[in-house]
Residue frames as a rotation matrix with the C-alpha (Angstrom) as fourth column:
MET 1
0.939 -0.328 0.101 -39.45
0.273 0.536 -0.799 141.58
0.208 0.778 0.593 -60.99
LEU 2
0.450 -0.879 -0.156 -35.70
-0.227 -0.281 0.932 141.34
-0.864 -0.384 -0.326 -60.60
TRP 3
0.978 -0.064 0.200 -33.88
0.210 0.229 -0.950 141.77
0.015 0.971 0.238 -63.89
THR 4
0.405 -0.911 -0.079 -30.08
-0.441 -0.271 0.855 141.39
-0.801 -0.311 -0.512 -63.94
SER 5
0.011 -0.534 -0.846 -27.43
-0.994 0.086 -0.067 140.23
0.108 0.841 -0.529 -66.47
GLN 6
-0.887 -0.395 0.240 -27.66
-0.439 0.883 -0.167 136.77
-0.146 -0.254 -0.956 -64.87
GLY 7
-0.745 0.666 -0.015 -31.44
0.590 0.670 0.450 136.33
0.310 0.327 -0.893 -65.38
MET 8
-0.501 0.700 0.509 -34.96
-0.539 -0.712 0.450 137.35
0.677 -0.049 0.734 -64.39
GLU 9
-0.785 0.376 -0.493 -37.06
0.600 0.660 -0.453 136.48
0.155 -0.651 -0.743 -61.38
MET 10
-0.489 0.739 0.463 -40.73
-0.414 -0.664 0.623 137.40
0.768 0.113 0.630 -60.70
TRP 11
-0.919 0.257 -0.298 -42.77
0.380 0.380 -0.843 137.35
-0.103 -0.889 -0.447 -57.63
THR 12
-0.317 0.860 0.400 -46.46
-0.129 -0.457 0.880 137.80
0.940 0.227 0.256 -56.87
PHE 13
-0.992 -0.063 -0.110 -48.12
0.105 0.076 -0.992 138.48
0.071 -0.995 -0.069 -53.51
GLU 14
-0.040 0.990 -0.134 -51.57
0.878 0.099 0.468 138.21
0.476 -0.100 -0.874 -52.09
ARG 15
0.221 0.165 0.961 -52.82
0.067 -0.986 0.153 141.57
0.973 0.031 -0.228 -50.95
ASN 16
0.892 0.184 0.414 -52.59
-0.382 -0.187 0.905 140.59
0.244 -0.965 -0.096 -47.27
ALA 17
0.755 -0.646 0.111 -49.08
0.465 0.647 0.604 139.17
-0.462 -0.404 0.789 -47.72
ILE 18
0.767 -0.484 0.420 -47.11
0.095 -0.563 -0.821 142.01
0.634 0.670 -0.386 -49.34
PRO 19
0.055 -0.824 -0.564 -43.54
0.931 0.246 -0.269 141.95
0.360 -0.510 0.781 -47.90
PRO 20
0.600 0.210 -0.772 -42.98
0.645 -0.698 0.311 144.73
-0.473 -0.684 -0.555 -45.39
SER 21
-0.414 -0.839 -0.352 -40.08
0.435 -0.522 0.734 146.26
-0.799 0.151 0.581 -47.39
ILE 22
-0.732 0.330 0.596 -42.56
0.535 -0.263 0.803 146.95
0.422 0.907 0.016 -50.24
SER 23
0.236 0.972 0.009 -45.62
0.800 -0.200 0.566 147.93
0.552 -0.127 -0.824 -48.15
ASN 24
0.504 -0.150 -0.851 -43.53
0.648 -0.585 0.487 150.28
-0.571 -0.797 -0.198 -45.93
ARG 25
0.963 -0.084 0.255 -42.04
0.162 -0.575 -0.802 151.79
0.214 0.814 -0.540 -49.01
SER 26
0.473 -0.874 -0.114 -38.38
0.298 0.037 0.954 151.07
-0.829 -0.485 0.278 -48.09
ALA 27
0.281 -0.459 -0.842 -35.73
-0.754 -0.649 0.102 152.41
-0.594 0.606 -0.529 -50.21
THR 28
-0.568 -0.507 -0.648 -34.61
-0.771 0.605 0.202 148.94
0.290 0.614 -0.734 -51.17
PRO 29
0.613 0.781 -0.122 -36.88
-0.717 0.615 0.328 145.92
0.331 -0.114 0.937 -51.34
LEU 30
-0.268 -0.761 0.591 -35.49
-0.891 0.429 0.148 142.99
-0.366 -0.487 -0.793 -49.33
LEU 31
-0.171 0.155 -0.973 -35.51
-0.794 0.564 0.229 139.93
0.584 0.811 0.027 -51.54
ALA 32
-0.926 -0.268 -0.264 -35.23
-0.054 0.789 -0.612 137.64
0.372 -0.552 -0.746 -48.51
GLU 33
-0.603 0.791 0.102 -38.80
-0.409 -0.196 -0.891 138.62
-0.685 -0.579 0.442 -47.57
PHE 34
-0.189 0.590 -0.785 -40.20
-0.980 -0.164 0.112 137.60
-0.063 0.790 0.610 -50.99
GLY 35
0.314 0.244 0.917 -39.91
-0.236 0.956 -0.174 133.75
-0.920 -0.162 0.358 -50.78
ALA 36
-0.437 -0.486 0.757 -39.48
0.484 0.582 0.653 131.69
-0.758 0.652 -0.019 -53.83
PRO 37
-0.651 0.213 -0.729 -40.09
-0.586 -0.751 0.304 133.49
-0.483 0.625 0.614 -57.21
VAL 38
0.346 0.816 0.462 -43.05
-0.160 0.537 -0.828 132.32
-0.924 0.212 0.317 -59.29
ALA 39
0.967 -0.218 0.131 -40.85
0.182 0.236 -0.954 132.62
0.177 0.947 0.268 -62.39
ASN 40
0.477 -0.877 -0.055 -37.09
-0.277 -0.210 0.937 132.15
-0.834 -0.432 -0.344 -62.58
PHE 41
0.982 -0.127 0.140 -35.31
0.170 0.272 -0.947 132.49
0.082 0.954 0.288 -65.92
GLN 42
0.368 -0.930 -0.028 -31.59
-0.679 -0.289 0.675 131.85
-0.635 -0.229 -0.738 -65.80
GLY 43
0.644 -0.252 0.722 -29.03
0.451 0.888 -0.092 129.96
-0.618 0.385 0.685 -67.87
SER 44
-0.238 -0.920 0.311 -26.75
0.748 0.031 0.663 130.49
-0.620 0.391 0.681 -70.81
CYS 45
0.488 0.511 0.708 -28.88
0.840 -0.495 -0.221 133.20
0.237 0.702 -0.671 -72.49
ASN 46
-0.729 -0.680 0.080 -27.18
0.661 -0.730 -0.175 136.59
0.178 -0.075 0.981 -72.96
PHE 47
0.175 0.913 -0.368 -29.95
0.950 -0.255 -0.181 138.58
-0.259 -0.318 -0.912 -71.17
ASP 48
-0.076 -0.206 -0.976 -28.24
0.113 -0.974 0.197 141.98
-0.991 -0.095 0.097 -71.82
ALA 49
-0.941 -0.297 -0.165 -28.17
-0.123 -0.154 0.980 141.28
-0.317 0.942 0.108 -75.58
HIS 50
-0.733 0.675 0.081 -31.75
0.517 0.476 0.712 139.98
0.441 0.564 -0.698 -75.88
PHE 51
0.324 0.860 -0.394 -33.70
0.924 -0.197 0.329 141.98
0.205 -0.470 -0.858 -73.26
PHE 52
-0.840 -0.464 -0.283 -33.63
0.510 -0.852 -0.117 145.77
-0.187 -0.242 0.952 -73.20
ASP 53
-0.898 0.436 0.053 -36.06
-0.410 -0.876 0.252 148.77
0.156 0.205 0.966 -73.25
GLN 54
-0.646 0.670 -0.365 -38.81
0.640 0.736 0.218 146.84
0.415 -0.093 -0.905 -71.58
GLN 55
-0.629 0.538 0.560 -42.05
-0.625 -0.779 0.047 148.44
0.462 -0.320 0.827 -70.39
MET 56
-0.901 0.418 -0.116 -44.43
0.404 0.714 -0.572 147.11
-0.156 -0.562 -0.812 -67.78
ILE 57
-0.627 0.763 0.154 -48.08
-0.399 -0.485 0.778 147.36
0.669 0.427 0.609 -68.67
PHE 58
-0.903 0.404 0.145 -50.80
0.028 0.391 -0.920 147.00
-0.429 -0.827 -0.365 -66.00
ASN 59
-0.626 0.779 -0.037 -54.18
-0.061 -0.001 0.998 145.96
0.777 0.627 0.048 -67.53
THR 60
-0.920 0.359 0.157 -56.87
-0.215 -0.129 -0.968 147.02
-0.327 -0.924 0.196 -65.19
ASP 61
-0.160 0.870 -0.467 -59.67
-0.928 0.028 0.370 145.65
0.335 0.493 0.803 -67.44
PHE 62
-0.729 -0.235 0.643 -60.31
-0.568 0.733 -0.375 142.80
-0.383 -0.638 -0.667 -65.05
CYS 63
-0.016 0.807 0.590 -63.62
0.025 0.590 -0.807 141.71
-1.000 0.001 -0.030 -66.54
GLY 64
0.240 0.081 -0.967 -62.57
-0.879 -0.406 -0.252 142.26
-0.413 0.910 -0.026 -70.23
SER 65
0.970 0.236 0.056 -61.84
-0.170 0.825 -0.539 139.80
-0.174 0.513 0.841 -72.93
ASN 66
0.465 -0.857 -0.222 -58.09
-0.789 -0.287 -0.543 140.40
0.401 0.427 -0.810 -73.18
ALA 67
-0.571 -0.623 0.535 -57.33
-0.811 0.529 -0.249 137.66
-0.128 -0.576 -0.807 -70.64
GLY 68
-0.799 0.282 -0.531 -59.84
-0.034 0.861 0.508 135.20
0.601 0.424 -0.678 -72.10
ASN 69
0.118 0.922 0.368 -62.81
-0.541 -0.251 0.803 136.30
0.833 -0.294 0.469 -69.92
THR 70
-0.612 -0.446 -0.654 -61.11
0.256 0.670 -0.697 134.68
0.748 -0.594 -0.295 -66.96
PHE 71
-0.973 0.221 0.067 -62.98
-0.152 -0.396 -0.906 136.86
-0.174 -0.891 0.419 -64.40
GLN 72
-0.275 0.927 -0.253 -66.20
-0.955 -0.234 0.182 136.63
0.110 0.292 0.950 -66.23
MET 73
-0.109 0.137 -0.985 -66.06
-0.197 0.968 0.157 132.77
0.974 0.211 -0.078 -66.17
HIS 74
-0.581 -0.191 -0.791 -65.62
0.652 0.472 -0.593 132.92
0.486 -0.861 -0.150 -62.39
GLY 75
0.333 0.865 -0.377 -68.39
0.934 -0.247 0.259 135.44
0.131 -0.438 -0.890 -61.63
CYS 76
-0.733 -0.606 0.310 -67.02
0.585 -0.793 -0.169 138.89
0.349 0.058 0.936 -62.38
PRO 77
-0.294 0.678 -0.674 -69.03
0.735 -0.290 -0.613 141.29
-0.611 -0.675 -0.413 -60.20
MET 78
-0.599 0.024 -0.800 -68.99
-0.301 -0.933 0.197 143.96
-0.742 0.359 0.566 -62.88
VAL 79
-0.953 0.302 0.004 -70.76
0.128 0.390 0.912 141.73
0.274 0.870 -0.410 -65.36
SER 80
-0.225 0.937 -0.267 -73.96
0.958 0.263 0.114 141.45
0.177 -0.230 -0.957 -63.39
PHE 81
-0.189 0.169 -0.967 -73.68
0.411 -0.881 -0.234 145.20
-0.892 -0.442 0.097 -62.46
ALA 82
-0.843 -0.170 -0.511 -73.29
-0.337 -0.573 0.747 146.24
-0.419 0.802 0.426 -66.13
ASP 83
-0.817 0.574 0.060 -76.03
0.466 0.595 0.655 143.80
0.340 0.563 -0.753 -67.25
SER 84
-0.137 0.828 -0.544 -78.53
0.890 -0.138 -0.434 145.70
-0.435 -0.543 -0.718 -64.98
PHE 85
-0.220 0.013 -0.975 -77.93
-0.116 -0.993 0.013 148.88
-0.969 0.116 0.220 -67.01
PHE 86
-0.709 -0.186 -0.680 -78.24
-0.663 -0.153 0.733 147.34
-0.240 0.971 -0.015 -70.53
């Protein structure tokens, strides 16, 4: 995510397509390697006034219900594993 006074841009990468400046742990990620962002919020919004003190939360509950059972609907491997114990 790139968050500036002019807007916010977000990228996502397949595991086998992580840009070298990230996977090599460069001091500064090179945005030119990222391609088009999957989200691009810009415009007349005063981003500095409305967005501050943000936290990023990573939910590692892939097979849980927080995301609407997305993984379970598509064959979550942990569901069949867990079912064998209960």
